[in-house]
N, C-alpha and C positions, 0 to 999 in steps of 0.2 A: 532714675530710681535711687532712692536713698539706700546707702550701704551701711549696715550696722557694724559695730566694732568687731564682732566675731567673724563676720563675712569678710571684712577687710583683712583681718589677720590671716584667714585661710587663703585668700587670694594672694597676699604678699608672700606667704610661705611658699606657695607653688611657683609664683613668678620669679622669686630669687632662690629657688631650690639649689641651683648650682653653686651660688655664693655661700649658702649655709653649709653645703657639703664640703666645699673647699675650706671654709673657715674651721669646721669641725676637725678636719684632718690636720690643719696647721696648728690649732690649739692642742690637739692630741699629741702631735709630734713634739711640740715645745714642752708639754707637761711630762711626757715620757723621758725626754732628754735631760731635763733639769730637776725633775722631782719624781724619779722612777719609783722610789719606795712607796709613795702614796698611791701611785697609779696601780701598782701590783696589788695593793689593798682593795682596790675596786673590782678586781677581776671576778670575785665571787658573785657579783650582782649581774653579770652578763647573762647567765642562763635564765634567771627570773625575768629579766627585761625582754629576752627573746620570746619567752612564753607570753608575756603581756602584749608585746608588739603584735604577734600573730593573732592572739585573741581579739584585740581591737580591730585588726585588719579584716577579720572574718565577718564582723557584724554587718558591714555594708554589702556583703556578697549576696547575690540573688541567684541561687541555684534553680529556682522555679523557671528561669528563662530557658533552661535546657529543654523544657517541654516543647519549645518552638524550633528545636534543632533541625528537624526534617524540612523546614521551610527554606533553609539556607544550605542546600546540599553542596553545590560547587564551592562557595566560599569556605565551607567547613573542610572540604577535601584539601583545598590549598592551605588552610590553617594547619591541618594535621601534618601535611608534608613539611611545612616550615618548622613546625614544632620538632619533628624528627631530625631534620638536617641541621638545625641550629648548633647542637654540640659538636657535630662533625666539622662544620665550618669553623667554629671557634678553635677547635683542636688543630686543624690544618693551618689556620692563620697564625696561631700562637707558636708554631714551630720555629718562627724567626727569633724567638726569645732565647738567649744563651742558656745552656743547660744548668749553670749554677744559679739561675733565677727561675727554675722550673716551677716553683710554688706560684709564680705569677700565672703561668699557663694553667695550673690547676684551678686557681681562682676564677680565671676568665671562662674556663669550660664550665665550672659550677654555675657561674652567673648566666651562661647561655642556656642552661637547662630549665631555668625557672619560668613560670608562666607570667603573662603581663599583669600589671597592677592597675589601679584606678586611673593612672595617667593615660591609658589607652582610651578611656571614656572621654578624657579631656581633649585629646587629639581628635577624636571622632566629633566632639562638639565643635571644635574650631573649624572643621571642614564641613560641618552639617551632614555628617555621614549617618549610617544606620545604627542607632544606639542599641536596639535589641540585639542585632548581630554582634555588636561589641560586647555586650553582657554575656552572650552565649559563648563567645570565644574565651572570655576571662574565666568563666565557670568550667567550661569543658577542658581547657588546658590545665587548670588547677588540679582537677581530678586525675587527668592523665599523668601529670607530673608526680603526684603522690604515689601512683602505682608503678610508674616506669623508671623513676629516677634511681632506685637502687640497682636496677639492671644496667641502666645507661652509664652510670659512674663506674660500675664494676667493669664494664667493657673497656673504659679508658684507664682506670687506675687499679684494677684488681691485681693483686700480687705485689703492689708497691708497699714499702714498709710504713708509709704514713697514712694508709687508708684501710678501713675495715668495713665491709658491707653490713656486718651485724651491728656495729656501732651506729652506722647511718640509719638502719631500720629502727633501732631503739630510739634514736633522737627524733626521727620523723614521727614516731608514735607519741613520744612525750611532748615534743615542742610544736608539732603541726596538727596531728590528728586529734589529740585530746583538746587543745584550745579551739580547734575547728568545731568539734562536737559541742563543747561547752558554749561557744558563741552562738551556734545554731539553736541550742535549747533556750538560751536566754532571749534570743530574738523571737523565737516561737511564743514564749510566754509574754513577752512585752507587747506583742500584737494584740493580746486580749484586752490590754488597758490603754495602749497608745495607738493612735491612728497611723496607718502606713505613711500618710502625708508628713506627719511630724517626724517619723523615723527617717524618712528620706531627706528631710531638711537638715538633719543632724549628721548625715553621712560625710559631708566635706570636713566637718570638725573631727570626726573619728579618724579620717585619713590623715589629717594634720597631726593629731596626737600620736598616731602610729609612726608617722614620719619623724617627729621629734625624738621619739624613743630610738628609732633607727639611727639618727644622727649621733645620739649620745653613745650608742653601742659602737658606732664607727669611730668616734673620738677615743674611746677606751681602747679599741682594737689597734688603732694606729699608735697610740701611746705605748702599748705593750710591745710594739714592733719598732719603736723609735731607734733602738741601737742598731738594728739591721739596716734601717733607712739611712742612718748617719754614716755607717760604714760603706754603704753602696747607694749613694743618692741617685745613680743612674737608673735604678729600678723604677723610679717614678716615671721617667721618660719611656722606658721599655713598656711599662704597664699601660700607660695612657695611649701611646701610639698604637700598640697592638690591639687594645680594646676598641679604639676608634676605627681601625681598619676592619675589625670584625663587624662593627655596626654598619659601616659603609657598605661592605659586601652583603650584609643581611638585607639592607634596603634595596640594593641592586637586584638581588635574587627575588625578593618579595614583589617588586614592581614587575619584573620579568614574568613571574608566574601569574600575577593578576592580569597582565596583558595576554598571556598565553591562553588563559581560561576565559578571556573576554568579560571580566567582571565589571559590572557598572561601577561608576565612581563611588557611590555611597556604600557599596559592598567592599570595594577594593581598599578603602582607607583603613578599616579595622584590621584587615589582613596584612597590609603593608606595614602598619605600625605595631603589629603584634610583637615582633622581635626587637623593636626599638623602644619598647615600654616595659622592660623586664622588671619584675618585682624583686629588686636587689636586696630587699629586707630578708626575703626567704633565702637568697644566696648567702647572706651573712650568717643565717642560722646554720646552714649546711657547712659552710667553710669553717666557722668557729668551733662547731661541736663534733664534726666528723673527720677532720683532717688534723694530723699532728704537725704539719708544717705551717708556713705563713701564707696559706692560700687566701686568707682574708684580704691581703694586699692586692691580689688580682681582682677581687670583687670591688674593692675601693677604687681601683683604676677604672672599672666599668662605671662606677657612680659618676666619675668626673667626665667620662666620654659620652655617656648615653644621651644626655639632654642636648649638648651642642650638636651632635650629628643628627639627632631627630629634628632639631630646629633648622638646620641647613636644608634637610629634605622637605621640611614644611614650606620654606621659601620657594624651593624648586617646584614642588608639586602645585602650590598655590598659583604660581605664575603660569605653569603649563595648563592648568584647568581654566584659568581666566582667559587665556588665549584660545583654548578650544571652544569655550562658550561664545567668544566673539566671532569666531569663524562660523559657528552654527547660525 
């Protein structure tokens, strides 16, 4: 099948996402270290970029899939359990981080609360899993996150000097709810003139555009924190190792619950990969706008750890399933 330029670009962007993320952080660090004045001048564009990123991110979302939620009772029960325990797991794991780097812990916990992104659909596609269940999990956890995240983060960080629940709620309204509603309205009106098939064909490009904006925000965020990283380079090691441990434990728990509930393979994959496909763009939104410390560095560490750990389990699960089918 012939691959057109835009399709090839989308594929390469996803294929080398870890490289792009790492490159963005390196460039951001160098820019912040050697040209800090200009970087500070770019800080004002972070909020508009966050709004635009979420707006574009919302367009491919299919909330209509929630109408089929009752058809997947047990997988959704497991999904809900994993959604609730994820921040507790990340908090416990991140206790190994030294207290003077507690902003890393904050960022990792923030990253653990967000719902999965379109990468969950990609993993489901790789494994030939149930795509409808995947879409339901994405939509369901997104709505749950909007309603529960103020209470969840207040449980962990309420009373700390660098967090305010009212600031978080205000930012959720401006940077999540409003672009979500705006994107939904535009999508509704577009359906009158554009066929659903053509809209679906453009979804990978929308995800790529949103991802590019996320990388640029990451670049600026790391640049603004360059002096802290320069003074304490060990924070990179602490952040990546801790977030990698969190993702590893998430997969172990997810697989255990899938086995406990005897979920079929095609149902188990979206559930297992739910916490390994976090929408870290939303994590950046919360960390950058609702915390007064350097929590964004914890989210950045998760960006570096998420894909490698997910890939390791892809190899493990693929081989296990292949052997199981041979035995059958």
